[in-house]
N, C-alpha and C positions, 0 to 999 in steps of 0.2 A: 803482506796482502793486506787488503783495505778490508775493515770491517763495516757492515752496514749500521747503522747509527739508530737507539732504541727506538724513534720515531717511526722508523721505514720499517723497523720488525713488526711493530705493532700495527701498522697498517697493512703488511703484508697478512698477517694472521686476520685481520679482519676482513678482508675479501672473500673468503669462503664463507663467511658467518651467513650472509641472506639466502645462500644456495641451503643451505644446511634446514633453514627454516623455510623456504620454499619446497622440499624435497617430498615432505608428507603429501603436499597439496597435489605435485607433479607426479607421484607415485599414484596416488588414489584416482587421477585422469587419468593416466593409462591405463589400471587394471579393471575401472570400471566404466570407461567414456570409449577410449580409443579401440582398445581391445576386444570388446564384444563387437565395435563396428568392423574391426579387421575379421574377425571371426564371423562374421555372417558375410562377409563378402568372400570368403574362402567357400563356405558352406552353398552361396549361390552360384559358384562356379562349378559344383560336383554332382552326381547322380548318383544311386545305385542299377547295380547292371547285377542281373538276373541271368544264371546258367543253370539249364535243366529244368528241373519241376520248381526251381525256388527251396528245396530243401536241403539240408543236411549242413556240415562247415565248408563254407568256402564257396557255397552257391550265390552267397549276394555280398557283391564287391562294388568299394566305392570307388568311381572314375572319374577322371577330368571329363566337362560337360562343356566347357565353352562358355556361348552365350546362349545357350536351349533353354534354361529356366527363365532367363529374360525375354526370348521370344514368347514362351509360352504362358508367361503372364502378360508381356504386352498384347497379345490376341486373344487373351480369356474375356468374355462378355461377362462373366458374373463379376470380374474383378471392374470394369467399366461402369457396368450398373451399379452399383455399391459406390462408386466413385461419385457418379450422378446424384446420386442419391444424397451423399455428404455435401457437394456442393449447394444443391437445393435448402437444407439443412442449415449450412452456413449462411446462404443467402438471406434465411429468414432470419436466424437465432442472432447473427453480428449485428446487423443493424437496431432489433430491437432492445436486443441486451445492452449497448452502448447509449442507447437514446433513453433507457429509462437509466442506467446510472448516470448519465449525465444530467437529467432531470432532476433525481435524489439527491445530484452533490450541489446545483444550483438551490433548491430549497430548503437545504441544510444550513448553505452559507449565506442566507440571508440574513440581515440583521436582525434581533429579535426572535429568531425561530424559535418555536414552541417545541418541547420536548426533543429537542434536539440529541441529547445524549441516547435516549432511549430508540430515539429512530434510527441512528446509525447502527447501534447496536443490534434491533430487530432486523434490520437490512443485511446485514452482514453476516448475522449469526445462520445462514441457511448454506453458505460458502462453508463453513466449518462443518456440515455433515457431509461424510466420503459419498463420493458418487452411488456406491452401490448399497448401502445403506437409504439415501435420498431417492432412488429407483425403487427400492421395495417397497418404502412407505407409499410414494406414489401408486407405485403397480397395486396396492390393495385398495388407493380409492379409486383406479380406474377401473377394478374388475366388477363385473355386475354383482356378484355373490356377495360382496364385501362391501362394496361403496355406499356412504350413507348419502353420497348424492343420488342415487338411484332409488333410494328407499324415499327419499323426500321428492323425487320428481311421482312416485305411483302414488303417492299419498293424495296428490292433486290431479291424479289422472293424466298426466304428461308421459309423454312417451320417454321409455329410457334408452340414453346415448350408450352406443358401444364403442367407448373410447378408444379400445385396442382392437378394433376392427381396421379391416382394410383401408379404410378410405379415412380413418381417422389417428391411426398409430403414429403418422410421422409426425403431427401436432403434439402428439402426447410426451415423445421424444423433445421435442422441440422446448416445450414448458419445462421439461427436469429441467434442461440446460440452462433455459433461462432462469427458474426459479434458485438455481445454485451459484450463477456466475454472476447476477447483478451486482452482489454486494460486494465482492473484490473490486470489481473495476469502480464503484461507486468510492470506496476508500480511496483509491488512488486518486480519482479526480479530485474527491474534496480535500487530500492532503495536499495537492498542487494547487488547489483555490488559496488554501490559508498560508500557501507562502507567497502570494502576490502583495504585494506592499498596499495597506490598507487606503494610503494617500491616493492610489488612484482614485479608487472609491468616492471617498471623500469631494474630490476634485471633480469628478465627474455629476455628483449630485448636485454641487454648489452650482454647476453648470445648468441645473434643472434637468437631466438627464434622471427617467424612472427608473425602477429596480429593474425591469425588462429591457431596456436598451443599455444600463451597465452592464446585464450580463451577454447582451448580444454582440457588444461593441467592444468590450474590455475582459471580461473573463473567457470567453468562447474563445477568442483569437489566442489569448496566451495559455489557455489551456492546449493548444495544438501540439504540441512534443509528445502532453501526454495522453491524449488521444490518440495519437500514431502508435504510441508504446501498448496501451491498452486493445487497438485494434489489432495490431499484428500478435499480440498472446492470444486473443481471443480467436484468431482465425487460426494459429497451429494449433490450439485447442479442440477448435471444431474440426480439423483436417483429421486427428485422432479420435474422435469419439467412439468410444468402445463400450463402457461400464453399463450406459444406461441401455442400450437396446440390447445388449449381453443380457442383464438382467431381468429387461422385460420378455425377454425370449419364451421363456419355459411359460410363461404368462398365455402365450398368444399363437395362434398361427399366422400372423400377419408378419412376423420377424421371422427372416430365413437363416441359416447358419453363415450366409455372406452378404448380409444387409448393409453392414458395412467392409470397408478395404481391409482394417483390420481384424474383425470377424473373418474375414476369411483368411487372415494370416494365421486366428488362431485355429479354425479348422484344419488346414492344412498341415500346421506343425504338429496338434495334440490329437486330432480326430483322425485323420489319413496317414498320421505318419511320414508326411513328405516334407521333412524340415529343409529340403535344398530347395524345392518351391516358394516355401514359406519365405526362406533368407531372402531371393531374388525379389520377390513382392517387397517386402520390407525394404531391401535398398532402394527399389524403384521409386516406393511412395517417400521415402525419406529424401531423396534428391529432387522428386516434385514438390516437396514442402519447403527444402531449402530455396527452390529456384523463383516459387511464388512467393517468399518471405523477403528476400533480396529484390527482387521485381517489385514489389508494394513498397521496400525502404526507399529503393532508385525514385519511383515514381511522386512520393511524398517529400523527400529528404529537403529539398527546395525550400518549400512552404513552412514545413515544421522544425528546420532546423538552420536557415539560410546558408544551405550549402548548395554549389553548382551539381547539375546531374553529369 
């Protein structure tokens, strides 16, 4: 009977080693990513049936609902009002945030930039503040009773703005997101700039290009992949806005419990105890976010990554 050589046996034993190292990541991925998604999908197809007066054991039973929860979500005017509000929020926040991040990155990448290290830290530092804490800090600055801005304006006899009023609260929320997100995107773009060979800049300067021309003709075109990535991440974060309006809601009557889609999901799941409707809305929003992200990547992949659509 032929026997395997030692080299073959060793190779056979080693074939399972990569899977052993991959197993923890696969288990965590299944347990904390796929399993919650699957459970949300399961709940979205269920509902509670109430028999009699709804009292006593067995009066409330969970039954199959089909697509009923999805039909209710699609026809819910509160959900789409919040979605339109989030789209307006993103239309203002995304270009402003990325424009400022790009401007700061280009300024910090200039030769002989002064206080570059301090400036990088100062711009990035707001990103390290949790969104809830940042919203509380800005909320106290917005409140007329605690805002130092209102005290300063009152001393000069100027009208005091209601930054949490119906007309201004939208921009107040945008300001919080802008303050916290510019630093992260600036670091990503600045890191990409530092990876560009400096010989390209030197050649352009020898040809008589100014710093503005170097930025417009060399730096920004080479930053296109990083700009696409930061735009995609910012879009996804914008569609998931929750902490800022949720934290400001107790301070003003201008933010309802359904001000954004995620706030509506939170209300349905924990305030009205309708986890089935909340699960259906969650799946719907996740699908829309995925489609928008894939559509954006397909739109820009040729220019950013040199790939055919």
